[in-house]
DRENKE-443562 format. One record per residue (C-alpha): z, x, y negated. Coordinates in steps of 0.1 Angstrom, whole numbers, padded with zeros to 4 digits, always signed. Layout:
BEGIN
ZXY;...
END
This chain:
BEGIN
-0105+0085+0279;-0114+0120+0267;-0090+0141+0246;-0106+0136+0212;-0107+0098+0216;-0071+0098+0228;-0061+0119+0198;-0079+0095+0174;-0063+0064+0189;-0028+0080+0187;-0033+0090+0151;-0046+0056+0140;-0015+0040+0157;+0008+0061+0134;+0010+0045+0099;+0006+0071+0071;-0001+0050+0041;-0001+0066+0007;+0017+0042-0016;-0004+0055-0045;+0023+0046-0070;+0029+0012-0056;+0060-0003-0039;+0051-0008-0003;+0071-0015+0029;+0090+0017+0038;+0081+0014+0075;+0044+0022+0069;+0043+0047+0040;+0041+0085+0039;+0028+0109+0064;+0059+0120+0084;+0049+0102+0116;+0015+0120+0118;+0032+0153+0109;+0057+0149+0138;+0028+0141+0161;+0008+0172+0151;+0040+0193+0153;+0045+0183+0189;+0008+0189+0195;+0011+0225+0183;+0044+0230+0201;+0028+0220+0235;+0000+0244+0228;+0025+0271+0223;+0009+0282+0190;+0026+0294+0158;+0029+0267+0131;+0047+0260+0099;+0056+0231+0076;+0053+0230+0038;+0075+0203+0022;+0059+0184-0006;+0084+0157-0010;+0107+0134+0011;+0089+0125+0044;+0058+0144+0032;+0050+0178+0047;+0018+0198+0052;+0017+0212+0087;-0004+0242+0096;-0012+0257+0130;-0026+0292+0139;-0045+0303+0170;-0038+0340+0163;-0066+0353+0185;-0065+0391+0190;-0097+0408+0179;-0112+0379+0161;-0135+0391+0133;-0132+0360+0111;-0108+0332+0103;-0119+0296+0098;-0097+0271+0080;-0100+0235+0092;-0084+0211+0068;-0078+0173+0071;-0055+0150+0052;-0029+0130+0070;-0027+0101+0045;-0047+0069+0043;-0051+0042+0017;-0029+0010+0020;-0039-0019+0043;-0044-0047+0018;-0067-0075+0030;-0076-0058+0063;-0092-0082+0088;-0082-0062+0118;-0050-0047+0132;-0048-0016+0110;-0029+0004+0136;-0044-0011+0168;-0069+0015+0176;-0091-0011+0193;-0123+0003+0208;-0153-0021+0208;-0190-0013+0212;-0185+0024+0209;-0164+0023+0177;-0127+0027+0172;-0111+0004+0146;-0081+0009+0123;-0069+0022+0090;-0079+0058+0086;-0102+0058+0116;-0131+0068+0093;-0111+0084+0065;-0102+0107+0080;-0084+0106+0113;-0117+0107+0132;-0124+0141+0116;-0088+0152+0121;-0090+0143+0158;-0122+0163+0162;-0106+0193+0145;-0074+0191+0165;-0094+0190+0198;-0114+0221+0187;-0082+0239+0178;-0067+0231+0212;-0098+0241+0230;-0100+0275+0213;-0063+0281+0217;-0065+0274+0254;-0098+0291+0263;-0097+0320+0238;-0135+0323+0240;-0152+0356+0232;-0165+0359+0196;-0144+0329+0185;-0129+0329+0150;-0092+0326+0144;-0085+0290+0135;-0061+0278+0109;-0056+0240+0112;-0041+0225+0080;-0031+0189+0079;-0022+0181+0043;-0006+0151+0025;-0014+0130-0006;-0052+0135-0007;-0057+0098-0015;-0037+0099-0047;-0029+0132-0065;-0039+0160-0041;-0004+0175-0040;-0008+0187-0004;-0038+0209-0009;-0025+0222-0042;+0007+0233-0023;-0015+0248+0004;-0034+0271-0019;-0003+0283-0037;-0002+0308-0008;-0037+0303+0006;-0043+0310+0042;-0061+0343+0049;-0094+0326+0058;-0130+0336+0053;-0144+0301+0051;-0132+0265+0053;-0145+0231+0066;-0128+0200+0051;-0129+0168+0070;-0144+0138+0053;-0169+0111+0066;-0203+0127+0061;-0222+0113+0091;-0223+0149+0105;-0242+0162+0075;-0230+0191+0053;-0217+0184+0018;-0218+0216-0003;-0211+0201-0038;-0193+0172-0054;-0179+0161-0087;-0143+0168-0098;-0119+0141-0111;-0094+0139-0139;-0072+0109-0147;-0049+0102-0176;-0035+0074-0198;-0044+0063-0233;-0016+0043-0250;-0017+0023-0282;+0015+0015-0301;+0021-0016-0323;+0051-0036-0336;+0064-0066-0317;+0072-0099-0333;+0072-0136-0325;+0037-0149-0318;+0042-0178-0343;+0041-0152-0371;+0017-0126-0357;+0010-0112-0392;+0045-0097-0392;+0037-0075-0362;+0009-0051-0351;-0009-0061-0319;-0013-0031-0296;-0038-0050-0274;-0061-0055-0304;-0058-0019-0312;-0068-0010-0276;-0097-0034-0277;-0113-0014-0305;-0107+0018-0285;-0123+0003-0254;-0155-0005-0273;-0155+0031-0285;-0149+0045-0250;-0179+0025-0237;-0201+0042-0264;-0185+0076-0255;-0194+0070-0218;-0230+0065-0227;-0231+0096-0248;-0214+0117-0221;-0239+0107-0195;-0267+0117-0218;-0252+0150-0229;-0238+0164-0197;-0256+0165-0164;-0260+0187-0134;-0292+0192-0115;-0275+0184-0082;-0247+0161-0091;-0261+0141-0120;-0242+0131-0151;-0205+0135-0160;-0189+0100-0163;-0159+0083-0177;-0145+0049-0167;-0115+0027-0176;-0100+0014-0144;-0068-0004-0154;-0052-0020-0185;-0017-0033-0190;+0002-0044-0221;+0025-0071-0235;+0056-0089-0222;+0048-0125-0228;+0024-0148-0245;+0048-0156-0273;+0054-0120-0282;+0030-0098-0302;+0027-0067-0279;+0039-0034-0291;+0023-0014-0263;-0009-0013-0243;-0020+0013-0218;-0053+0020-0200;-0060+0044-0172;-0090+0067-0175;-0111+0081-0146;-0133+0111-0156;-0157+0126-0132;-0162+0163-0139;-0191+0187-0134;-0189+0223-0122;-0176+0244-0151;-0158+0216-0170;-0121+0221-0177;-0100+0191-0166;-0074+0199-0192;-0100+0197-0220;-0113+0162-0211;-0084+0142-0226;-0085+0163-0258;-0122+0156-0262;-0118+0119-0258;-0088+0119-0282;-0109+0137-0308;-0136+0111-0305;-0113+0081-0306;-0095+0093-0338;-0122+0078-0360;-0117+0043-0345;-0079+0040-0345;-0065+0017-0371;-0032-0001-0378;-0011+0023-0358;-0015+0052-0334;-0027+0060-0299;-0020+0089-0276;-0037+0105-0247;-0014+0118-0220;-0018+0150-0201;-0037+0145-0169;-0016+0132-0140;-0044+0140-0116;-0069+0167-0117;-0092+0182-0090;-0121+0206-0098;-0157+0201-0089;-0172+0218-0059;-0203+0239-0065;-0227+0253-0038;-0229+0289-0050;-0204+0306-0027;-0210+0286+0005;-0246+0296+0015;-0236+0317+0045;-0212+0290+0057;-0238+0263+0052;-0263+0282+0073;-0239+0289+0102;-0226+0253+0103;-0261+0240+0101;-0271+0260+0131;-0242+0245+0151;-0252+0210+0140;-0288+0216+0150;-0277+0228+0185;-0259+0195+0191;-0279+0168+0171;-0313+0185+0166;-0313+0185+0128;-0291+0183+0097;-0292+0178+0059;-0273+0195+0031;-0263+0170+0005;-0239+0163-0024;-0215+0134-0031;-0200+0119-0063;-0164+0117-0050;-0138+0144-0048;-0122+0162-0018;-0097+0189-0010;-0127+0213-0006;-0130+0221-0043;-0093+0232-0046;-0097+0254-0015;-0129+0269-0029;-0112+0275-0063;-0086+0295-0044;-0113+0319-0032;-0122+0304+0002;-0159+0292+0005;-0157+0256+0016;-0179+0227+0027;-0172+0191+0037;-0182+0178+0071;-0171+0151+0095;-0179+0119+0115;-0183+0085+0101;-0198+0069+0070;-0180+0069+0037;-0192+0033+0033;-0168+0023+0060;-0138+0042+0045;-0111+0020+0029;-0127-0012+0042;-0112-0043+0056;-0125-0035+0091;-0126+0003+0089;-0140+0020+0120;-0157+0052+0132;-0184+0057+0159;-0168+0076+0188;-0201+0094+0196;-0200+0110+0162;-0163+0120+0166;-0172+0137+0199;-0203+0153+0184;-0182+0166+0155;-0158+0182+0179;-0186+0199+0198;-0203+0211+0166;-0171+0226+0152;-0164+0243+0185;-0198+0259+0186;-0194+0269+0150;-0160+0284+0156;-0174+0304+0186;-0203+0318+0166;-0184+0327+0134;
END
């Protein structure tokens, strides 16, 4: 078994589930097992490394090659966390290899990419090839929920000239994606016994009127705001909760909003714009929009042209061709780019297999990703 496959199998065997606000078994949640594994990996290489504590059992870990005479520094970033294992049809931590694919939670998103990056980091640290860039390998936490890891990373950003962020792109380059902002809208009513509903104010009915208005707002948003590469801005209601029992008129109802942002949009402004629109539809009580509990900017292509060209040449030398594309989902790359480091997204695997019941990644793509990143690092 080659090094990159061994790394991937080891990483998949280590549960690093992001609870994403839920109550999950403590034996499987948080990233500390992966962090400890990467720390030992860095220690055995004899490289400088540091931890950044985000919360209990949740640390970023960052390694440095510190090559003397290197002209550039390349940041490689991959998140340690995975989504939960609900309804998986395979052993989520088995790392089973079958027909050229390795199966398990996180194999595709994004431990395949992390394994490729770690193997490149180790190869550069051991061989110290001429013309190689200094490497900073950042393994961050909480990408799957609120991006706390990358936000902490850029509070004191690494001194890097460019960055590659691991996500499943089928070895293609992603140079732009939408941002995301999430917040709550709550309606307030007055509770009473359901046998006399006229004595209360039903918060769910109030929310129903707002939901119809939000649907209209979504249509107008798509028509009014669009980007030539990324398409329209969007808004969606993903969750609703309210009431305590069927025989009580509910005094509270809350929905969760997901807003996909275009380059140049301010995530803090999005809830205010929706609140202003909904004011005309609120009756029989009040509603409130919370401040965003999650926000991540959009990634634009403007500052990554040189990075795209250099990485594209490395891909061509291994696979023969490449594409530069955009995606609608968010990644850590936009936060890194906003901190002043040109960033793109690249890695093995297909996003269609991420978070699935039988998640897997093709091993030939993981190996190719490692070779591509090594050649890129040595030409930077």
